[in-house]
PDB file of N, CA, C and O in Angstrom:
ATOM      1  N   MET A   1     -23.858  -3.057  -0.258  1.00  0.00           N
ATOM      2  CA  MET A   1     -23.268  -4.132   0.573  1.00  0.00           C
ATOM      3  C   MET A   1     -23.871  -4.061   1.966  1.00  0.00           C
ATOM      4  O   MET A   1     -24.143  -2.996   2.520  1.00  0.00           O
ATOM      5  N   ASP A   2     -24.067  -5.295   2.508  1.00  0.00           N
ATOM      6  CA  ASP A   2     -24.581  -5.382   3.842  1.00  0.00           C
ATOM      7  C   ASP A   2     -23.404  -5.314   4.904  1.00  0.00           C
ATOM      8  O   ASP A   2     -22.225  -5.387   4.557  1.00  0.00           O
ATOM      9  N   ARG A   3     -23.755  -5.189   6.048  1.00  0.00           N
ATOM     10  CA  ARG A   3     -22.801  -4.936   7.130  1.00  0.00           C
ATOM     11  C   ARG A   3     -21.750  -6.161   7.283  1.00  0.00           C
ATOM     12  O   ARG A   3     -20.548  -5.943   7.435  1.00  0.00           O
ATOM     13  N   LEU A   4     -22.260  -7.372   7.234  1.00  0.00           N
ATOM     14  CA  LEU A   4     -21.332  -8.513   7.280  1.00  0.00           C
ATOM     15  C   LEU A   4     -20.406  -8.474   6.166  1.00  0.00           C
ATOM     16  O   LEU A   4     -19.222  -8.746   6.365  1.00  0.00           O
ATOM     17  N   GLU A   5     -20.839  -8.154   4.981  1.00  0.00           N
ATOM     18  CA  GLU A   5     -19.849  -8.185   3.857  1.00  0.00           C
ATOM     19  C   GLU A   5     -18.714  -7.068   4.088  1.00  0.00           C
ATOM     20  O   GLU A   5     -17.537  -7.269   3.786  1.00  0.00           O
ATOM     21  N   ASN A   6     -19.151  -5.957   4.611  1.00  0.00           N
ATOM     22  CA  ASN A   6     -18.170  -4.910   4.957  1.00  0.00           C
ATOM     23  C   ASN A   6     -17.138  -5.373   5.998  1.00  0.00           C
ATOM     24  O   ASN A   6     -15.934  -5.132   5.900  1.00  0.00           O
ATOM     25  N   ILE A   7     -17.695  -6.041   6.979  1.00  0.00           N
ATOM     26  CA  ILE A   7     -16.750  -6.611   8.066  1.00  0.00           C
ATOM     27  C   ILE A   7     -15.790  -7.683   7.485  1.00  0.00           C
ATOM     28  O   ILE A   7     -14.611  -7.707   7.842  1.00  0.00           O
ATOM     29  N   LEU A   8     -16.283  -8.550   6.610  1.00  0.00           N
ATOM     30  CA  LEU A   8     -15.401  -9.540   5.954  1.00  0.00           C
ATOM     31  C   LEU A   8     -14.356  -8.923   5.073  1.00  0.00           C
ATOM     32  O   LEU A   8     -13.230  -9.414   4.998  1.00  0.00           O
ATOM     33  N   ILE A   9     -14.716  -7.844   4.399  1.00  0.00           N
ATOM     34  CA  ILE A   9     -13.734  -7.114   3.555  1.00  0.00           C
ATOM     35  C   ILE A   9     -12.706  -6.534   4.419  1.00  0.00           C
ATOM     36  O   ILE A   9     -11.522  -6.674   4.113  1.00  0.00           O
ATOM     37  N   GLU A  10     -13.076  -5.852   5.546  1.00  0.00           N
ATOM     38  CA  GLU A  10     -12.057  -5.316   6.416  1.00  0.00           C
ATOM     39  C   GLU A  10     -11.088  -6.376   6.966  1.00  0.00           C
ATOM     40  O   GLU A  10      -9.881  -6.137   7.005  1.00  0.00           O
ATOM     41  N   ILE A  11     -11.590  -7.526   7.386  1.00  0.00           N
ATOM     42  CA  ILE A  11     -10.759  -8.556   7.886  1.00  0.00           C
ATOM     43  C   ILE A  11      -9.755  -9.052   6.857  1.00  0.00           C
ATOM     44  O   ILE A  11      -8.578  -9.279   7.137  1.00  0.00           O
ATOM     45  N   ASP A  12     -10.308  -9.212   5.606  1.00  0.00           N
ATOM     46  CA  ASP A  12      -9.358  -9.745   4.488  1.00  0.00           C
ATOM     47  C   ASP A  12      -8.236  -8.700   4.258  1.00  0.00           C
ATOM     48  O   ASP A  12      -7.080  -9.079   4.068  1.00  0.00           O
ATOM     49  N   LEU A  13      -8.567  -7.396   4.275  1.00  0.00           N
ATOM     50  CA  LEU A  13      -7.534  -6.359   4.082  1.00  0.00           C
ATOM     51  C   LEU A  13      -6.600  -6.312   5.248  1.00  0.00           C
ATOM     52  O   LEU A  13      -5.413  -6.032   5.080  1.00  0.00           O
ATOM     53  N   GLU A  14      -7.119  -6.587   6.465  1.00  0.00           N
ATOM     54  CA  GLU A  14      -6.214  -6.614   7.631  1.00  0.00           C
ATOM     55  C   GLU A  14      -5.209  -7.719   7.479  1.00  0.00           C
ATOM     56  O   GLU A  14      -4.021  -7.499   7.716  1.00  0.00           O
ATOM     57  N   LYS A  15      -5.640  -8.909   7.091  1.00  0.00           N
ATOM     58  CA  LYS A  15      -4.672  -9.973   6.866  1.00  0.00           C
ATOM     59  C   LYS A  15      -3.647  -9.569   5.817  1.00  0.00           C
ATOM     60  O   LYS A  15      -2.454  -9.791   6.025  1.00  0.00           O
ATOM     61  N   GLY A  16      -4.044  -9.013   4.753  1.00  0.00           N
ATOM     62  CA  GLY A  16      -3.140  -8.534   3.708  1.00  0.00           C
ATOM     63  C   GLY A  16      -2.155  -7.511   4.245  1.00  0.00           C
ATOM     64  O   GLY A  16      -0.971  -7.508   3.910  1.00  0.00           O
ATOM     65  N   TYR A  17      -2.692  -6.644   5.090  1.00  0.00           N
ATOM     66  CA  TYR A  17      -1.800  -5.529   5.693  1.00  0.00           C
ATOM     67  C   TYR A  17      -0.701  -6.169   6.450  1.00  0.00           C
ATOM     68  O   TYR A  17       0.434  -5.693   6.401  1.00  0.00           O
ATOM     69  N   GLY A  18      -0.997  -7.294   7.194  1.00  0.00           N
ATOM     70  CA  GLY A  18      -0.019  -7.901   7.880  1.00  0.00           C
ATOM     71  C   GLY A  18       1.155  -8.470   7.059  1.00  0.00           C
ATOM     72  O   GLY A  18       2.236  -8.701   7.600  1.00  0.00           O
ATOM     73  N   ARG A  19       0.943  -8.684   5.807  1.00  0.00           N
ATOM     74  CA  ARG A  19       1.960  -9.189   4.868  1.00  0.00           C
ATOM     75  C   ARG A  19       2.865  -8.211   4.301  1.00  0.00           C
ATOM     76  O   ARG A  19       3.911  -8.535   3.738  1.00  0.00           O
ATOM     77  N   LEU A  20       2.476  -7.029   4.442  1.00  0.00           N
ATOM     78  CA  LEU A  20       3.249  -5.872   3.854  1.00  0.00           C
ATOM     79  C   LEU A  20       4.528  -5.656   4.696  1.00  0.00           C
ATOM     80  O   LEU A  20       4.519  -5.835   5.914  1.00  0.00           O
ATOM     81  N   THR A  21       5.663  -5.254   3.992  1.00  0.00           N
ATOM     82  CA  THR A  21       6.798  -4.797   4.666  1.00  0.00           C
ATOM     83  C   THR A  21       6.565  -3.364   5.253  1.00  0.00           C
ATOM     84  O   THR A  21       5.578  -2.701   4.935  1.00  0.00           O
ATOM     85  N   LYS A  22       7.455  -2.948   6.066  1.00  0.00           N
ATOM     86  CA  LYS A  22       7.295  -1.594   6.570  1.00  0.00           C
ATOM     87  C   LYS A  22       7.348  -0.562   5.457  1.00  0.00           C
ATOM     88  O   LYS A  22       6.534   0.361   5.453  1.00  0.00           O
ATOM     89  N   ARG A  23       8.293  -0.683   4.495  1.00  0.00           N
ATOM     90  CA  ARG A  23       8.441   0.210   3.496  1.00  0.00           C
ATOM     91  C   ARG A  23       7.180   0.248   2.606  1.00  0.00           C
ATOM     92  O   ARG A  23       6.730   1.328   2.223  1.00  0.00           O
ATOM     93  N   GLU A  24       6.591  -0.964   2.266  1.00  0.00           N
ATOM     94  CA  GLU A  24       5.389  -1.053   1.425  1.00  0.00           C
ATOM     95  C   GLU A  24       4.280  -0.351   2.189  1.00  0.00           C
ATOM     96  O   GLU A  24       3.536   0.406   1.565  1.00  0.00           O
ATOM     97  N   ARG A  25       4.117  -0.538   3.456  1.00  0.00           N
ATOM     98  CA  ARG A  25       3.053   0.140   4.232  1.00  0.00           C
ATOM     99  C   ARG A  25       3.216   1.651   4.092  1.00  0.00           C
ATOM    100  O   ARG A  25       2.266   2.338   3.715  1.00  0.00           O
ATOM    101  N   LYS A  26       4.452   2.201   4.401  1.00  0.00           N
ATOM    102  CA  LYS A  26       4.729   3.572   4.265  1.00  0.00           C
ATOM    103  C   LYS A  26       4.471   4.192   2.910  1.00  0.00           C
ATOM    104  O   LYS A  26       3.912   5.282   2.784  1.00  0.00           O
ATOM    105  N   VAL A  27       4.916   3.428   1.866  1.00  0.00           N
ATOM    106  CA  VAL A  27       4.767   3.990   0.462  1.00  0.00           C
ATOM    107  C   VAL A  27       3.241   3.998   0.180  1.00  0.00           C
ATOM    108  O   VAL A  27       2.751   4.995  -0.351  1.00  0.00           O
ATOM    109  N   ILE A  28       2.498   2.977   0.495  1.00  0.00           N
ATOM    110  CA  ILE A  28       1.055   2.974   0.221  1.00  0.00           C
ATOM    111  C   ILE A  28       0.380   4.056   1.012  1.00  0.00           C
ATOM    112  O   ILE A  28      -0.481   4.734   0.452  1.00  0.00           O
ATOM    113  N   ASN A  29       0.697   4.276   2.269  1.00  0.00           N
ATOM    114  CA  ASN A  29       0.206   5.337   3.078  1.00  0.00           C
ATOM    115  C   ASN A  29       0.473   6.691   2.508  1.00  0.00           C
ATOM    116  O   ASN A  29      -0.423   7.529   2.407  1.00  0.00           O
ATOM    117  N   LEU A  30       1.775   6.916   2.115  1.00  0.00           N
ATOM    118  CA  LEU A  30       2.137   8.252   1.521  1.00  0.00           C
ATOM    119  C   LEU A  30       1.335   8.483   0.180  1.00  0.00           C
ATOM    120  O   LEU A  30       0.862   9.590  -0.076  1.00  0.00           O
ATOM    121  N   TYR A  31       1.202   7.435  -0.642  1.00  0.00           N
ATOM    122  CA  TYR A  31       0.654   7.611  -1.956  1.00  0.00           C
ATOM    123  C   TYR A  31      -0.898   7.811  -1.852  1.00  0.00           C
ATOM    124  O   TYR A  31      -1.445   8.795  -2.350  1.00  0.00           O
ATOM    125  N   TYR A  32      -1.577   6.840  -1.186  1.00  0.00           N
ATOM    126  CA  TYR A  32      -3.042   6.766  -1.226  1.00  0.00           C
ATOM    127  C   TYR A  32      -3.641   7.647  -0.129  1.00  0.00           C
ATOM    128  O   TYR A  32      -4.720   8.193  -0.357  1.00  0.00           O
ATOM    129  N   LEU A  33      -3.030   7.827   1.035  1.00  0.00           N
ATOM    130  CA  LEU A  33      -3.661   8.555   2.117  1.00  0.00           C
ATOM    131  C   LEU A  33      -3.167  10.017   2.227  1.00  0.00           C
ATOM    132  O   LEU A  33      -3.913  10.945   2.540  1.00  0.00           O
ATOM    133  N   GLU A  34      -1.851  10.151   1.946  1.00  0.00           N
ATOM    134  CA  GLU A  34      -1.286  11.450   2.141  1.00  0.00           C
ATOM    135  C   GLU A  34      -1.229  12.290   0.720  1.00  0.00           C
ATOM    136  O   GLU A  34      -1.048  13.507   0.681  1.00  0.00           O
ATOM    137  N   GLY A  35      -1.395  11.530  -0.332  1.00  0.00           N
ATOM    138  CA  GLY A  35      -1.532  12.261  -1.657  1.00  0.00           C
ATOM    139  C   GLY A  35      -0.208  12.558  -2.256  1.00  0.00           C
ATOM    140  O   GLY A  35      -0.126  13.434  -3.117  1.00  0.00           O
ATOM    141  N   TYR A  36       0.819  11.905  -1.870  1.00  0.00           N
ATOM    142  CA  TYR A  36       2.151  12.171  -2.471  1.00  0.00           C
ATOM    143  C   TYR A  36       2.270  11.343  -3.806  1.00  0.00           C
ATOM    144  O   TYR A  36       1.683  10.276  -3.987  1.00  0.00           O
ATOM    145  N   LYS A  37       3.077  11.942  -4.697  1.00  0.00           N
ATOM    146  CA  LYS A  37       3.262  11.199  -5.964  1.00  0.00           C
ATOM    147  C   LYS A  37       4.504  10.364  -5.879  1.00  0.00           C
ATOM    148  O   LYS A  37       5.341  10.581  -5.003  1.00  0.00           O
ATOM    149  N   ASP A  38       4.643   9.409  -6.776  1.00  0.00           N
ATOM    150  CA  ASP A  38       5.884   8.431  -6.728  1.00  0.00           C
ATOM    151  C   ASP A  38       7.154   9.259  -6.720  1.00  0.00           C
ATOM    152  O   ASP A  38       8.082   8.967  -5.966  1.00  0.00           O
ATOM    153  N   LYS A  39       7.203  10.276  -7.540  1.00  0.00           N
ATOM    154  CA  LYS A  39       8.445  11.138  -7.603  1.00  0.00           C
ATOM    155  C   LYS A  39       8.822  11.729  -6.253  1.00  0.00           C
ATOM    156  O   LYS A  39       9.986  11.727  -5.853  1.00  0.00           O
ATOM    157  N   GLU A  40       7.821  12.228  -5.574  1.00  0.00           N
ATOM    158  CA  GLU A  40       8.046  12.810  -4.313  1.00  0.00           C
ATOM    159  C   GLU A  40       8.483  11.776  -3.212  1.00  0.00           C
ATOM    160  O   GLU A  40       9.354  12.058  -2.389  1.00  0.00           O
ATOM    161  N   ILE A  41       7.870  10.630  -3.236  1.00  0.00           N
ATOM    162  CA  ILE A  41       8.259   9.558  -2.382  1.00  0.00           C
ATOM    163  C   ILE A  41       9.593   9.032  -2.669  1.00  0.00           C
ATOM    164  O   ILE A  41      10.349   8.694  -1.758  1.00  0.00           O
ATOM    165  N   ALA A  42       9.920   8.948  -3.960  1.00  0.00           N
ATOM    166  CA  ALA A  42      11.242   8.498  -4.340  1.00  0.00           C
ATOM    167  C   ALA A  42      12.384   9.409  -3.854  1.00  0.00           C
ATOM    168  O   ALA A  42      13.454   8.964  -3.440  1.00  0.00           O
ATOM    169  N   ALA A  43      12.083  10.692  -3.934  1.00  0.00           N
ATOM    170  CA  ALA A  43      12.973  11.698  -3.424  1.00  0.00           C
ATOM    171  C   ALA A  43      13.252  11.584  -1.936  1.00  0.00           C
ATOM    172  O   ALA A  43      14.375  11.821  -1.489  1.00  0.00           O
ATOM    173  N   PHE A  44      12.174  11.202  -1.125  1.00  0.00           N
ATOM    174  CA  PHE A  44      12.246  11.058   0.280  1.00  0.00           C
ATOM    175  C   PHE A  44      13.196   9.856   0.580  1.00  0.00           C
ATOM    176  O   PHE A  44      14.067   9.939   1.446  1.00  0.00           O
ATOM    177  N   TYR A  45      12.988   8.701  -0.193  1.00  0.00           N
ATOM    178  CA  TYR A  45      13.762   7.520   0.046  1.00  0.00           C
ATOM    179  C   TYR A  45      15.035   7.525  -0.681  1.00  0.00           C
ATOM    180  O   TYR A  45      15.884   6.673  -0.420  1.00  0.00           O
ATOM    181  N   GLU A  46      15.229   8.419  -1.570  1.00  0.00           N
ATOM    182  CA  GLU A  46      16.510   8.561  -2.351  1.00  0.00           C
ATOM    183  C   GLU A  46      16.654   7.298  -3.201  1.00  0.00           C
ATOM    184  O   GLU A  46      17.713   6.676  -3.288  1.00  0.00           O
ATOM    185  N   VAL A  47      15.471   6.945  -3.851  1.00  0.00           N
ATOM    186  CA  VAL A  47      15.485   5.874  -4.896  1.00  0.00           C
ATOM    187  C   VAL A  47      14.804   6.393  -6.127  1.00  0.00           C
ATOM    188  O   VAL A  47      14.371   7.545  -6.176  1.00  0.00           O
ATOM    189  N   THR A  48      14.709   5.550  -7.113  1.00  0.00           N
ATOM    190  CA  THR A  48      14.048   5.920  -8.364  1.00  0.00           C
ATOM    191  C   THR A  48      12.609   5.847  -8.264  1.00  0.00           C
ATOM    192  O   THR A  48      12.091   5.134  -7.404  1.00  0.00           O
ATOM    193  N   ARG A  49      11.867   6.586  -9.143  1.00  0.00           N
ATOM    194  CA  ARG A  49      10.456   6.593  -9.146  1.00  0.00           C
ATOM    195  C   ARG A  49       9.918   5.238  -9.514  1.00  0.00           C
ATOM    196  O   ARG A  49       8.882   4.811  -9.005  1.00  0.00           O
ATOM    197  N   GLN A  50      10.636   4.540 -10.421  1.00  0.00           N
ATOM    198  CA  GLN A  50      10.256   3.165 -10.831  1.00  0.00           C
ATOM    199  C   GLN A  50      10.245   2.268  -9.617  1.00  0.00           C
ATOM    200  O   GLN A  50       9.331   1.472  -9.399  1.00  0.00           O
ATOM    201  N   ASN A  51      11.346   2.434  -8.797  1.00  0.00           N
ATOM    202  CA  ASN A  51      11.438   1.560  -7.594  1.00  0.00           C
ATOM    203  C   ASN A  51      10.223   1.734  -6.741  1.00  0.00           C
ATOM    204  O   ASN A  51       9.641   0.738  -6.313  1.00  0.00           O
ATOM    205  N   ILE A  52       9.809   2.938  -6.469  1.00  0.00           N
ATOM    206  CA  ILE A  52       8.628   3.304  -5.592  1.00  0.00           C
ATOM    207  C   ILE A  52       7.417   2.699  -6.248  1.00  0.00           C
ATOM    208  O   ILE A  52       6.589   2.131  -5.535  1.00  0.00           O
ATOM    209  N   PHE A  53       7.236   2.783  -7.643  1.00  0.00           N
ATOM    210  CA  PHE A  53       6.115   2.164  -8.285  1.00  0.00           C
ATOM    211  C   PHE A  53       6.115   0.651  -8.067  1.00  0.00           C
ATOM    212  O   PHE A  53       5.061   0.048  -7.864  1.00  0.00           O
ATOM    213  N   LYS A  54       7.272   0.057  -8.109  1.00  0.00           N
ATOM    214  CA  LYS A  54       7.360  -1.438  -7.929  1.00  0.00           C
ATOM    215  C   LYS A  54       6.991  -1.897  -6.539  1.00  0.00           C
ATOM    216  O   LYS A  54       6.353  -2.930  -6.338  1.00  0.00           O
ATOM    217  N   ILE A  55       7.447  -1.029  -5.518  1.00  0.00           N
ATOM    218  CA  ILE A  55       7.143  -1.270  -4.127  1.00  0.00           C
ATOM    219  C   ILE A  55       5.637  -1.224  -3.898  1.00  0.00           C
ATOM    220  O   ILE A  55       5.024  -2.118  -3.315  1.00  0.00           O
ATOM    221  N   ARG A  56       5.099  -0.148  -4.383  1.00  0.00           N
ATOM    222  CA  ARG A  56       3.652   0.068  -4.286  1.00  0.00           C
ATOM    223  C   ARG A  56       2.851  -0.990  -4.921  1.00  0.00           C
ATOM    224  O   ARG A  56       1.874  -1.452  -4.333  1.00  0.00           O
ATOM    225  N   LYS A  57       3.219  -1.416  -6.128  1.00  0.00           N
ATOM    226  CA  LYS A  57       2.437  -2.427  -6.915  1.00  0.00           C
ATOM    227  C   LYS A  57       2.578  -3.750  -6.138  1.00  0.00           C
ATOM    228  O   LYS A  57       1.598  -4.484  -6.013  1.00  0.00           O
ATOM    229  N   ASN A  58       3.758  -4.063  -5.621  1.00  0.00           N
ATOM    230  CA  ASN A  58       3.971  -5.385  -4.867  1.00  0.00           C
ATOM    231  C   ASN A  58       3.072  -5.332  -3.615  1.00  0.00           C
ATOM    232  O   ASN A  58       2.425  -6.319  -3.265  1.00  0.00           O
ATOM    233  N   GLY A  59       3.046  -4.229  -2.985  1.00  0.00           N
ATOM    234  CA  GLY A  59       2.204  -4.060  -1.758  1.00  0.00           C
ATOM    235  C   GLY A  59       0.758  -4.250  -2.077  1.00  0.00           C
ATOM    236  O   GLY A  59       0.078  -4.960  -1.337  1.00  0.00           O
ATOM    237  N   ILE A  60       0.236  -3.670  -3.123  1.00  0.00           N
ATOM    238  CA  ILE A  60      -1.155  -3.786  -3.437  1.00  0.00           C
ATOM    239  C   ILE A  60      -1.408  -5.208  -3.845  1.00  0.00           C
ATOM    240  O   ILE A  60      -2.504  -5.691  -3.559  1.00  0.00           O
ATOM    241  N   THR A  61      -0.549  -5.908  -4.462  1.00  0.00           N
ATOM    242  CA  THR A  61      -0.731  -7.402  -4.853  1.00  0.00           C
ATOM    243  C   THR A  61      -0.890  -8.210  -3.557  1.00  0.00           C
ATOM    244  O   THR A  61      -1.757  -9.078  -3.453  1.00  0.00           O
ATOM    245  N   LYS A  62      -0.010  -7.896  -2.547  1.00  0.00           N
ATOM    246  CA  LYS A  62      -0.122  -8.598  -1.337  1.00  0.00           C
ATOM    247  C   LYS A  62      -1.469  -8.358  -0.622  1.00  0.00           C
ATOM    248  O   LYS A  62      -2.019  -9.288  -0.032  1.00  0.00           O
ATOM    249  N   LEU A  63      -1.962  -7.227  -0.662  1.00  0.00           N
ATOM    250  CA  LEU A  63      -3.289  -6.858  -0.085  1.00  0.00           C
ATOM    251  C   LEU A  63      -4.442  -7.673  -0.711  1.00  0.00           C
ATOM    252  O   LEU A  63      -5.415  -8.069  -0.068  1.00  0.00           O
ATOM    253  N   LYS A  64      -4.232  -7.894  -2.079  1.00  0.00           N
ATOM    254  CA  LYS A  64      -5.325  -8.671  -2.682  1.00  0.00           C
ATOM    255  C   LYS A  64      -5.321 -10.120  -2.513  1.00  0.00           C
ATOM    256  O   LYS A  64      -6.280 -10.776  -2.920  1.00  0.00           O
ATOM    257  N   LEU A  65      -4.270 -10.703  -1.918  1.00  0.00           N
ATOM    258  CA  LEU A  65      -4.121 -12.160  -1.704  1.00  0.00           C
ATOM    259  C   LEU A  65      -5.066 -12.615  -0.644  1.00  0.00           C
ATOM    260  O   LEU A  65      -5.101 -13.800  -0.314  1.00  0.00           O
TER     261      LEU A  65
END
């Protein structure tokens, strides 16, 4: 990829990041950057693992828009 393409990709992700809720941002950060599993994040938020999976999935979908 060339430099311009990289910059455009970053801009698109930045726009998507603005559409995320605070919880989606935190869950995505914990999962992808910090390395926590859904079960560990669920325990932190005191919700089910399935709920965390749904939050993360919805967040990723928003990033792709």
